C-alpha positions in Angstrom: 0.6 -22.0 -10.2 1.4 -24.9 -7.9 -0.8 -25.5 -4.9 1.1 -25.5 -1.6 0.6 -26.7 2.0 2.5 -25.2 5.0 2.6 -27.6 7.9 3.9 -27.7 11.5 3.6 -24.0 11.9 2.4 -21.6 14.6 -0.4 -20.1 12.6 -1.4 -16.5 13.4 -4.7 -16.3 11.6 -5.5 -12.6 12.5 -9.1 -13.8 12.8 -11.6 -15.6 15.0 -9.3 -18.7 15.1 -6.6 -16.8 16.9 -3.2 -18.5 17.1 -3.1 -22.2 16.1 0.1 -23.4 17.8 0.4 -26.6 15.8 -1.3 -26.0 12.5 -1.3 -26.0 8.7 -2.3 -23.8 5.8 -3.6 -24.9 2.4 -2.9 -22.5 -0.5 -4.8 -23.1 -3.8 -4.3 -21.0 -7.0 -2.3 -18.4 -5.0 -5.1 -17.9 -2.3 -5.4 -19.2 1.2 -8.1 -21.9 1.0 -7.9 -23.6 4.4 -6.4 -23.1 7.9 -6.6 -25.6 10.7 -4.7 -27.9 13.2 -2.3 -30.5 12.1 -4.7 -33.2 13.2 -7.4 -31.7 11.0 -4.9 -31.5 8.1 -3.9 -35.1 8.5 -7.6 -36.2 8.5 -8.3 -34.0 5.4 -5.2 -35.3 3.6 -6.2 -38.9 4.0 -9.9 -38.4 3.5 -11.3 -40.4 0.6 -13.1 -37.6 -1.1 -12.6 -35.7 -4.4 -10.1 -32.9 -4.4 -9.0 -33.5 -0.8 -5.8 -35.4 -1.5 -2.5 -34.0 -2.5 -1.1 -34.9 -5.9 2.4 -34.9 -7.2 2.3 -31.3 -8.3 1.6 -30.0 -4.8 4.4 -28.5 -2.6 4.6 -29.2 1.1 6.6 -26.8 3.2 7.5 -27.8 6.8 7.6 -24.6 8.9 9.4 -26.4 11.7 7.4 -24.6 14.4 7.9 -21.1 12.9 5.4 -18.4 12.7 3.0 -18.4 9.7 0.9 -15.3 9.1 -0.9 -13.4 6.3 1.2 -10.9 4.3 1.7 -7.5 5.9 0.1 -4.5 4.2 2.2 -1.3 4.2 -0.4 1.5 4.6 1.7 4.5 3.5 5.0 4.5 1.7 6.9 5.8 -1.4 8.6 2.7 -2.7 9.1 2.8 -6.4 8.7 6.6 -6.3 11.7 7.4 -4.0 14.0 4.7 -5.3 16.5 3.1 -3.0 19.6 3.1 -5.1 19.2 6.3 -7.2 19.5 9.9 -6.5 17.7 12.7 -8.3 16.8 10.4 -11.2 14.9 8.1 -8.9 13.2 10.7 -6.8 9.6 11.4 -8.0 8.0 11.8 -4.6 7.1 15.5 -4.7 6.0 17.9 -7.4 6.7 21.2 -5.7 5.4 23.6 -8.3 1.9 24.1 -6.8 0.6 23.3 -3.3 -2.6 21.7 -4.6 -1.9 18.9 -7.2 -4.7 16.3 -6.9 -4.3 15.2 -10.6 -0.8 13.6 -9.9 -1.0 9.8 -10.0 1.3 7.4 -8.2 0.9 4.8 -11.0 2.6 7.2 -13.4 5.8 7.4 -11.3 6.2 3.9 -9.7 9.2 2.0 -10.9 8.4 -1.6 -10.0 12.1 -2.5 -10.6 13.1 -0.6 -7.5 15.1 -2.7 -5.1 12.6 -1.7 -2.3 10.1 -4.2 -3.7 12.4 -7.2 -3.2 13.2 -5.9 0.3 9.5 -5.7 1.0 8.8 -9.3 -0.2 11.6 -10.7 2.0 10.2 -8.8 5.0 6.7 -10.3 4.5 5.1 -7.2 3.0 2.8 -8.4 0.2 0.9 -5.1 -0.6 1.6 -1.4 -0.2 -0.2 1.9 -0.5 2.2 4.1 -2.6 1.8 7.7 -3.3 3.2 11.2 -3.4 5.0 12.9 -0.5 3.9 15.6 1.9 5.4 18.7 0.3 2.1 19.9 -1.1 -1.2 20.5 0.8 -2.9 18.2 -1.6 -0.2 15.9 -3.1 -2.0 13.5 -5.4 -3.5 10.1 -5.8 -2.2 6.9 -4.1 -2.2 3.4 -5.6 -2.6 0.1 -3.8 -0.2 -2.4 -5.3 1.3 -5.8 -4.7 5.0 -6.0 -4.0 5.7 -9.0 -6.2 5.8 -8.4 -9.9 7.5 -6.4 -12.5 4.7 -4.7 -14.5 2.5 -2.1 -12.9 -0.5 -3.6 -14.8 0.1 -6.9 -13.0 0.7 -5.6 -9.5 -2.0 -2.9 -9.4 -4.8 -3.6 -7.0 -6.6 -0.3 -7.0 -6.0 3.2 -8.2 -6.8 5.8 -7.2 -7.0 4.3 -3.7 -6.5 7.5 -1.6 -5.7 11.2 -1.9 -2.6 12.6 -0.1 -3.3 15.7 2.1 -0.6 17.1 4.3 -0.8 19.3 7.3 2.0 21.3 9.0 5.7 21.5 8.5 6.3 20.2 5.0 4.0 22.5 3.0 4.7 25.3 5.5 8.4 25.1 4.8 8.1 24.6 1.0 5.6 27.5 0.4 6.3 29.9 3.2 6.1 33.4 2.0 5.0 32.3 -1.5 1.5 30.9 -1.8 0.7 31.4 1.9 2.4 33.0 4.8 4.3 31.5 7.7 1.3 30.1 9.6 -0.5 26.8 9.9 -3.8 28.5 9.0 -2.5 29.2 5.5 -2.4 25.4 4.9 -6.1 24.5 5.5 -7.1 27.8 3.8 -6.1 26.3 0.5 -8.4 23.4 1.0 -11.6 25.5 1.4 -13.8 26.4 -1.5 -14.0 30.1 -2.5 -17.1 31.8 -0.9 -20.0 31.9 -3.4 -17.7 30.6 -6.1 -15.5 33.7 -6.0 -12.1 32.4 -7.1 -10.5 35.8 -6.7 -10.0 35.0 -3.0 -7.3 32.4 -3.9 -3.8 33.5 -3.2 -1.9 34.8 -6.2 -0.2 32.0 -8.1 -2.3 29.3 -6.5 -4.2 26.8 -8.7 -8.0 26.9 -8.7 -8.2 23.3 -7.4 -9.7 22.9 -3.9 -10.8 20.1 -1.6 -14.2 20.4 0.0 -14.2 20.9 3.8 -15.5 18.2 6.2 -19.2 18.1 6.6 -19.0 17.0 10.3 
């Protein structure tokens, strides 16, 4: 991977350095290695020390005063699971057969060839938390992935990274009159353990999976 330097940009560091109005960024091996002012960059570039000078394989991009910032992280989405250009065949967002499905994994459904990934990259989104929808009370496991790449093994950052739990309208509409009745209290009731291990208290047809209640 070629090293790169972005110069003459307005650098939004998202850190203690704040905004550097006339700055530069040094990228090495695909990672941000240095951020500073153009003056500092010029001094560094001409410094007579090992590894500080650019060589012929480095790429220099002049931002022309444009904004330069770290990649955006999409904290909750369904890209690759609810595909942009497909109908039923590309919709793997919800498994509405049971209101409690913690064993479902996003990584088993993500199609990294979905056009949404290219859209995300062009919009500056470099990572996304992808997981099941909100039709179930407990929907399944999310995965944190990069948006650039074509193999799930290459773009995976962490899985499982979160568990989907939904409150309110969606599970209420999907299971009203079936697993629980028409109230919001039926929803959290499915996430509580059976008293003294008595699983007979679960509603008929409901799985024996449950999510422990909050401790505080």
